[in-house]
N, C-alpha and C positions, 0 to 999 in steps of 0.2 A: 293874046289879050293885050290891048293897048291901054296905056295909062293916059288919062286925059291930059291935055295940054296945060301948061303953066301960065294961065291967062289972067289969073286974079290973085289977090293977096291971100286967099284962102285955098289956093290949089296946093297940091302936095309938092314938096321939094326933095329932090334925090341928093344924097350924099355918098360919096365913096370913102370907106375907111379901110386902110390898109396897114400892114405891120412890117416894119424894116429894122434891121440892126441899128442900134444907137451908134453914131460915129464916135470914134475915140476923141478924148478931150483935145480941143484946139483945132479940130477939123472944121473947115467952113461948110455950112449948110448949102445945098443946092438952092438957087433962087426960087425955083417953082415946084419945091418938093411937097408942098402942102403943109396946112397949119398943124402943128403938133397938138393932138388931143390928149394924150397920155403918155407916161413912161412906165415901163414894167421891168423892174430889175431882174426878175427871175422868170424862167430858168436861165435866160440869157438877157443881157441889156437890149431892150426893144422899145422902139417908138411906134405909137399908134398916130397916124396921120389922117387928116380929114380934108376933103375937097368937094365942092358941089359939083354935080354933073347933070347933064341934060336928060330930060325924060324920054327923049326919042332915040335912045341908043339901043334898043332891042332888048329891054330887061326881060321881057316874057320869053324871048327866044333862047334864053340861056338855060339848057337842060342840066348842065353840070355846074355845081356851085363852086366858086373860086376857093382855092385852099387858103390862101393868105390875105384875103380881104373880105369886106362885108359891105353889101349895098344896103343903104337904109332909106326908107321913104318916111319923111316927116309929115304926119297928117295933123294940120293945125285945126284949132277950133273953128267951127263954122263950115267945114268941109261937107259938100253934098254927099248925099247918101250913095248916088251912083259912083262918084269918085272913091268913096270909101270902100264900097263893094269891090271896085275894079282893083284897088290896092291890095285887098285881102286875097283876091283871086290870083293876083301876081305872086304874092307870098306863098300861096298853096301850090302853085303851078310847078310842074317838073317832077323828076324823080328824086329819091332821097328821103331823109327823115321828115316826119310830119311837123308843122309848126307847133309851137307851144306859146303860151300867153300868160301874162301877169297884168291884171287890170286893177286900177284905183279909181277914185272919184275924179281925179284931175289928170291922170297919167296912165298910159297904157304901153306895155312893151310886147311886142310880138317878134318871135325869132325862130329861124331854122338856120342850119349852117349856110353861111354865104348871104343871107337876105334877112332883113328885119324891118319892122314898122315901129314908129314912135308916135304915139298920139299924145301930144303935149302942147301946152301954151309956149309961145316963143321963148318966154323968159326961163322956161324949164328945159329948153332943148339941149343947151350945152352940157348941163350935168347929166341928162339922161344919155346922151351919146357917148359921153366919157364912161359912165357906168356900163352901158351896153357893150362898148368896144372892149372893156376889161373882162367882162363876162365871156364874150365871144373869143377872145385871145386865149384865156385859161381852159375854156372848154375845148378849143381846137387842140391845145397842147396835150390835154388829158386824152383826147380821142386818138392823137397820134401815138401816144404811148401805149394806149390800150391795143392799138392795131399792131404795133411793134412787137409787143409781148405775144399776141395771139399768132402773129406770123412766124415768130421763132420758137413756138412751142414744140414743133415736131423735132427740132435739133435738141431741145432738152431730153425729150424721150430717147433719142438716139445716143445721148451721152450717159444714160443711166448706167449701163455696164461698168463704166469707169468709176462709179461710186464704191464698188467692191473690189475691183482689180484694176491695177495699173503696173505695167512692167516694161521692160526695154523693148519688147515686141512692138509696142505702140508709141515708141518714143517720138516718131515723126509727127504724132498728133499733139504733142506737149504744148508747142507754141500756140496752137489754135485754142487749146484748153486754157492756157493762161490768158489768152485775149478774151475769152468768154468770161472768165472770172472778173477781169477788169470791167467788161461790159455790163455785167451784172451789178457791180457796184455803182456804175453810172445810172442805170435804171433806178436803183433804189434811191439814189440821191435826187433824181428828177421827180419820182413820186413824192418825196418828202417835201420838196420845194413847192410842188403843185398843191399839196394838202395844206401847206402854210399860207400860200397866196389866196387860195379859195376861201380860206377861213376868214381872211381880211377883205373879202369882196364888198361888203356893206359898210365897212368902217369909213367914217367921215363923209357919209353921204347924206343928203337931206332925208329926213325921216321916211317920207312917202316913197321916195326912190330906193332907199335901203330895203323896205319891206318888199317892193316888187322885185328887186334883184335876188333877195332870199327866196321869194316864191318861184322865181324863174329858175334858180339853181335847184330847187326841190323838184320842179317838174322836169328838169333835165337829168334828174337822178344823179347829181354829182357825187353826193356822199356815198350813195350806194355803189356807184361805179368806182370810186376811190377805194372803198373797202374790198370790192372784188379784186381790184388791181393789187392791192396790198397782199391779199390772200395768194394770188398767183405768184407775186414776187417772193413770198415766204417759201412756196414750194421750190422756186428756182434757187433761192438761197440755200436750201437744205441740200439740193443736188450739188451745186457748184462749190458750197463749203466743204462737203465731204470730198469732192474731186480735189480740191485745194490741199486738203489734209493728206490725201493719198499721195499727191505729187510731192508735197513737202517731206512726207515719211520716206518716200522712195529716194528722193534726192539726198536725204540725210543719210539713209542707209548706204547709198553709193559712196558718199563723202567718207563715211566711217570705214567702209572697207578699203578705200583708197589710202586713208591714213594708216590703217592697220598694216596694209601691204608695205607701205613706206617704212613703218616702224620695224617690221620684220626684216625687210631689206637692209636697214641700217644696223640692226642687231647682227645679222649674218655677216655684214661687212666688218663689224667690230671683232666678231669671232675670227673671221679670216685673218685680219691684221694681227690679232694676238697669236693665232697659230703661226703665222709667218715669223713674227718676232721671236717666238719661242724656238722654232726650228733654226732660225738664223742664229740664235745665241748658242744653241747646243752644237751647231756645226763648227 
């Protein structure tokens, strides 16, 4: 599906939006790094960058959507119906999740992972792109966290026996279990940060754009997905918290036994010295 050429002022314009780690303070920016569209402090300092791109770069040939970027077509007012249909066909083309949309009287947002359309007047475009970039970034972060929790679910089931029994026979597995405890805390922190940032998605937006972003978030089921994710993390918390208690109790018991053995040894040594002194004195 070819996108019509950019031959008039009412033709669609393509933008590439991608996400990169924010450089440390004092680091010089690359000259052609792209204009900064937004900054996201959580879950890690990230920049959203924007650059225009040509319409003849094989948009419709991309079967797999990029993981760390978003290709957006701006559909300005006055766009011909054939061009509009071609753009929507491009959005729907390929495998993966189906597009979702949020439409208003003067603004429309259409999105699927890796691709989007923005129907807006030129003066609304910058704000719309910034809002869409933030939505896409945090939706991608949520999807990655969901995928990680699902991928590691079998190992949680494999670790269930350690909830009720930990002993020296499986001591070689203790470092891995401690690592999973730390990882579980990291997952919980990421989920909490995502929850916070998604709650702020519509803050300080133009009223019309804020409503559309809220509608887009609802159609992407972000709140439902977050609730489900928190439920899965609560189950993981229960498993690994109990394992942590077992490890702590076992290590505490071992430490207590060692201290008791040392104390007994010292007492025996003291008794031995006393006997030696007593025998030496009577001799």
